[in-house]
N, C-alpha and C positions, 0 to 999 in steps of 0.2 A: 584630336586636332588641336594645335596650339599655335601661338604666335612667337616667332623668333625675334632676336634683337633688331633685325632689319625691318620688322613689321610684316614680313611675309608669313603666310600660313603654311604649315607643314603637317603631315600626318604622323601621329605617334602610335606605336603598337601597344595595345593595352592587354595586360594579362587576364586570362579568364579564371573564374572561380572553379577550381576542380574539387573533386570529392576529397582528395587528400588534404587540401587546405581547410575544408570544412571539418574534417576529423580533428586536425590539429587545433583549430580555434575553439571548438565546442566540446571536445572530449579530451580534457587535459591528460597528458601523458604522465603516468606516475613517476615520481622521483626514484632514483637508484640509491643504494646504500642500505644499511641495516634497517630491517623492519621488524618491530616487536608487536605482536598482536596479543593483547591480554584479555582473557575472558573471565570476568568476575561473576561468581555464581556458577563456577565450572562444573560443580557436581549436580546441578539442578536439571530439571526436565528440558527447559528451553535450550540450554547449552548442549545437552546430549542429542536432542532431536532435531535442532535447527542450526545452531551456530557452528558446532564442530563439523557436521556433515557438509555445510556450505563451504567451510574452509578447506575441507578435504577435496571437494569437487573443483574448487578454484586451483588447488595445488595440482590435482591430477590433469587439469586442462592446461597447465603451464602458466597460470596467472600469478602464482606465488613462487618466486625464485628460491629454491632450497639453499642457494648460496647467500641469500640476504635475510630470509625470514626465520623467525623463531616464535613459537606459540607458548604462552604461559597461561596456566589455569590457576585461579585464586578462589578459595572458598574457605569456610570454617571447618569443613570435614578434615580430620587428621588422617590423610591417606598419602601414599607414595606416588611417584611419577607413574610407576607401572600399574598401580591400582586405577588411576584415572584413565590410562590408556585402555585397560581391560573394560572399564565401565562404558567407554564410548565406542569401542571397536565394533560392536554389533550394529550400531546405528550408521556407520559410515559407508557400508557397501551392501548391496542387495545379494542375497544368497545365489541368485541366478548368474551373476557375473563376478562373484567373489574371486574366482581363480584368476580372472583376467587382470584384476586390480591388486592382487596379493603383494606384488613387489612395491607398487606405489604406496599401498597402505602401510607396509612395514617402514618405509622411509619416512612417511608422513608422521607416524606415531613417534618416531625418534626425535622429531622436532618439538615435541610437547614436553614441557616441564611444569611441575606442580609446586605451588607455594601455599601453605596453610596459614590462616590468620583471621582475626576478627575484622569486621568492616568499619570499625570505629577506633582502631588501635594503630598508633604510629609504628609500633614495633613490626607488625605484620607488613605494612607497606614499605618500611625500610628494607626488610628482607626481600620484598618483591623488587624494589628498585635495584638492590645489589645484584639480584639474579639477572635482571634486564641489562644492567651495565656490564656484567660479565659476558653476556652474549655479544653486546656491542663491541667490547674490546676484542673479543675473539674474531670479529669480522673486520678488525682494524679500522673501526669507525671513530673519527675524532669526537670528543665529548660534545654533546649537544647538537650534533649534526645528523643524528639518526631519527627515525620515524617511530612514534609510539601510538598505537591505536588501542584504546580501552573500550571493550564491549561490555556494557552493564546488563548482563542477563539476570537481573535482580528485580524485586518488587520496588515500585516507585518510592515507597517510604524510606528506602535505604539510599536513594540517589544522593541526597544532600551530604550525609556524612562520608560516603564513599568519594564523592567529588571533592570534598574538602581534603581528604587524605591524599588523593591523587595529585591535587594542586600543590599540597605542601611537600610531598616526598617523591613523587614519581614523574613530574612533568619534565619535558625536554626543554632545552634552551633554544627557542625558535629563532632568536636573533642570530644564531650561528648556522642557520640553514635547515635545521630539523623542524619537526612539528609534533604536537600532541593533540589528538582528537578523541572525543568520547562519543559513544553511541548509546542512546537511551531508548528503551522499549516503551510502547504504550502499556497501560493507559497513562496519559499525561494529565493527571488530576481527575477529580470527579465533578467539578463544575468550574466556573470562571475564576472564582476566588482561589481555590486550591491549585488550579493550573498556573495562575499568575504567581502564586507564592512559590511553587516549584521552579518556575522559570526564573524568578528573581534570585532564588538561592543558587541555582546553577549558573545563572548569568553573572552573578557577582564574582564567580571564580574563573569562568571561561568566556571568551569572546564568542559571538554568534557563529563566525566561520569555523569554530572548533567543535560546535555542538551539532550532532546528527540525530534528529528525532526520527526513529525508524518505524515505519509501518509497512509490513510486507506486501500489502495490497498495491503500494506504489511500485513494487518490483515486478508485478505480474506483466507478462508479455503484452497482453491486449490493452492493459491500462497504459503502458508506455507507448503503445501504437496510436493512441488517441490524437496526439499532436500531428503526427504524420498524416493520419487519415483525414483530419479536418482541414489542414492547411497546405497539403501537397496535392490535393485532388480538386480540380475545378468543379467537378460534379456537385460537390457538397456546398461550395461557397455561397451560391445564391439561394440555397434551400434551407440553410441552417439559421432559421429565425422564426419569429412569431407569425409571419405571413404564411408559412407552409407547415410548421410543426404544431400539432394539436396538444401534445403532452410528452413528457419524458419520464420514464420509470427507471429507477435503479433498484434492483432486487437482489436480496441475499437470503437464501433459504438453506436450512439444514434439516435433514430428515431424522435427526436424533435430538434428545433433550440435553440436559446439563451434565448427565453421565458422571455423577460423583463430584461435580464442581458446584453443586447447588449453593453451598454456603458462600463461596467466592462470588458466584454469579449474582446472588441476591443482593450483594452490596452495590452492584453496578446496573444490572438490567440490560435489555436488548438495545436501548437507545445509546447508552454510554459505550457498551461493548462492541456494537456493530455499526449503527447508523452514524453516530457522531465520530467514531474512530475511523472506520473503514470507508463508508460511503461518502461522508462529508469531509472529515478532517484529512483523510487520505487523498483528498482532491479528486476523487472520481467525478463528483458533481462539477467541480471547478474545470476540469479538463473538457467536459461536455459543453459548459456554458461560457468559458472565458473568451475574450477577444484575442486576436492574433498578437503575440508579443513582437516587439521590434526586432528581436533576435532570439537565438536559442541559448543565450547565456542564462545560467540558472536564475540570477536575480531578476531578469526581465520576465521570465516565465512565472516566477513566484509573485512578482508584482501584480500580474494579471489575475492570478488565483485569488489574491487578497481582495481585489476590486469586486470579484463576484460575491464573495462572502459578505462584504460590506454592503452589498446591494440587496441582500435578502431581508424582507420585511418580517416583523414578529409573527410567530406561528399562532394561528387561531385554534382554540380548543376544539371547535367544530370540524377542523380539518386534521384531526388526530384520532386514530382508533388504536387502542391498546388491547392486548390479549395475554392470557396466561393459560398454558396447556393443562388439561386435566391430569392430575397426578404429580404436578410440579412440587406441590407442598408435601407429598409423601416422603420426600427426601428429609431425613432427620436433621440435616444441617440448615433447613429452610424453616423460618417461622411459620406457624400455622395460619397467621393472619396476613401473610405477605401479599402486597399489592404489586410486587415487582413484575414488570411486563416481560414475557418471553417472546412477544410478538408486537410489532408496531408498524403502522402505516401512517405516514405524516406527509403533508403537502407543503412544500416550500415554494415561495413566489419571489422571483427576482425582479426588482423594480428598476429596469433599465430599458433602453430603446429596443434592444434585440429581443428581450424575453418577456416584456409586459403582457400579462394575460395567459402565459403558458405555465401550467402547473408542473412542478418537478416533484414526482411522487417517490419518496424513499420508503422502501418496504423491506422488513427483515423479520425472520422468525425462526424459532427452534421447534423440533418435533413436527415438521411440516410433511406434506405429501411427497416432496422430492427435494433433492439437494442440487442447488444451482446458484450461480451469481451471474447476472447479466444486466446490460444497459439496453433499454428498449425505447427507440425514438419512433413515436407514432405520428404519421403525417395526417393532414386534414383530408376530408372527403373530396373526391373529384367533383367539381361543379358541373352540372348538366349530365347526370348519370344515364347515358343512353342505353347502357347494357343492363341497367337495373340490378347491379351486383354489389351495392354498398352493404347489403346485409351479410355478405360473405366476409367482410373485414377490410380494414384500411391497409395502405402500404405501411410497412414497419421496417426500420433498419435495426437489427439486433446484433449486439456485440456480446457473445457468450464468453465470460471470463473463466468460468469453471463449471463443471468438468467439460471435457471435449471442446477446447478453445476453438472458436469459430466466429465469423462474421457472415451474416446472411441478410438479404433484402427480401421481404415478403411482397410479392407482386400478384396482381390479378392477370391471368392469362386465359387463352381459349383452351378448353378441354379438348384433347385429341378426339376426333370423330367427325361424323357428318353433321351433327347438330351444332348450332352457334350457342354453346354454353360456356360459362366462365367458371374458373376454379382458382383457388389460391395456390401458388407455388413459390419457389425461391431461387434467387441467385446466391450461390453458396461458396464461401471460402472456409473450408474446414482445415485446420492446421495439420492434423495428423495425416490427412490425405495429401495435401498440397506440399507439405514439407516433410516427407517421409524420412529423409536422411539427416534431418536437422534436429539436434537435441535442444529442446527449449529449456533454458536454465531456470532453476528454482529462483523465486523472488529474493531469498536471502543471499544467494550467490551474487546476484547483480548488485544488490544494495551494499554489501560489504566491499565489493570491488570499487563501487563509487566512492565509498569513504576513503579508501586507499588513494584513489585518484584525486580526491578533493572536490568532487562534483556533487553539489548539494541540490541539484535540480529535483531529485525525487525524495527529498526530505522536507519535513514540515518546519517552516520558519516561525519564529516566536509570534509575530503579528498575525500570521495565518492561524496559528493555534488559538490565539485570543479571539479572533473574529469568529471562529467556529464555535467556541464555547459561548460567546455572546448570543448566538442564535438559539441554542438549546437549553441554556441554564434556567431561564424562567419556566419553561415547560417541565424540566426535571425537578425543580423545586415544588411545583404544583403536584407532580406525581408523588414525590416523597411525602408530602403533606396529606395525601389521600384525596386530593381534590379532583384528580382524573383517575378513573377506575379502570382496571383490567377486566376484560370480558373473557369468560372461560371458553376454550375451544378444544375440540377433540384432537388427540395425537394422530398424526398421519392425514390431517385435513389441510385445506387451503388457509385455515385461520378463521377468525370470526366473520360471519356473514356481513357484519357492518362494514368491514374493510372493503369488500367488493362493492357495496352500496356507495361508499365514499369515492371509490374510483370512478364509478358510473356518474356520480354527481360532478366529479372534476372533469368529465368529458372523455374518459377512456372508453374505447369501444373494444370489447373482447371479441376475438376471432373464434368462431365455432366451427368445428369440423376439420380444422387444420392443426397438424402436429408436426413440428420440425424433427426429423430423424437424422442423426449424424450419419453421413455416408460411410460405408465400410470400405476397407482397402481392397 
């Protein structure tokens, strides 16, 4: 309704917000034109097992246009184009459906070219730039208007010299409509000082919108579902606070040990490798705890994540339990006196109006009794328990990230029969059963596609990285000095008994006699 020149009121038809406008505003459409994807460290395990398979799946699903894209591998190994193709071929398709994808695989491999050279030599990067330019010219792309994506599948120690070479010899001229983006893998440093140093070195060469700090946990389907789950369902809005939630657990377990990676793992430990990187820095905790952003624009979402991290109070030693599985030091690459934890339970406390008094329990371990990753929201007891059923367990909302992706709510219900007896059951959304004909993409596929689109929502911003390291660096330094000791635990167990005692002290009530079983098709 509005007022016309004569002062009379009249009705104006207003457009409604449709799904297509939502997609256009919050999911940027990728530009057209020549796209060069450069995988540095092309002959390494990460590139073979994750990067190239993700690129092939994107190609096979039609997200990489063969008329626009070309893929370059760069590494020190002196091999040919065909050698690289043979090296990665076996990782791209499953034997069960190899025949169905044979034609697509053949066409994809022809898009790959290999360039050999050192990571700190201008000659090698000049050759790489020439190869990229040759591809761009073949696509009739004007100089500087094409897209260049550099994926650093390399150790972090090599990031600064490689970034320097890319900046000096391989960047596109973005003022002409093209862009240059770089993707860097975790770990982003070992503590606050080293992370800031690494950020400063890369930040001096590239602007923040060009830098994509990738952590595959942020590409997992159910992690990405957290925003929708929390803010699109009225059911959760009044419950998601300290008045109703007793505690939050974010758990990551592996049923195997370091498996030949003992020397590498011993430099980092479970807190740096899993808790700080995946559970905290990858924003799993932030997505659970953050306030509603003012929009779904990446910067608005990342602003709210940073606020959560900045509200975490310093970790107390009495709210930390470290463990090391028996046999860890048998690895010849691990020092005999190593105190490096392979298990950790730590309690974080968020000092704000929504979460004051609610413990956030981060738990991770290797050589455990089971393999799983989940988020567990435990609600408070029902006041006035007329059914006398509190000993059976509390309501819990569980988000199973892996394996068997699912969301389920643990409820107390009447057990079928003539007696008035209660039992714990669940409301279950298991993805494999509910979405039988839907292929859930791998995390790397989703994140690489986001880098091409220029969507940074699921990547770690520099101030978020800094805030995450500020939380754990003091504890990590005390562990490194031997001031906090690791407790031995048996392989295949739940971890040290002290960890369960800490959970009980924090107010977590374990459910006895109930086991969630993924439904069968």
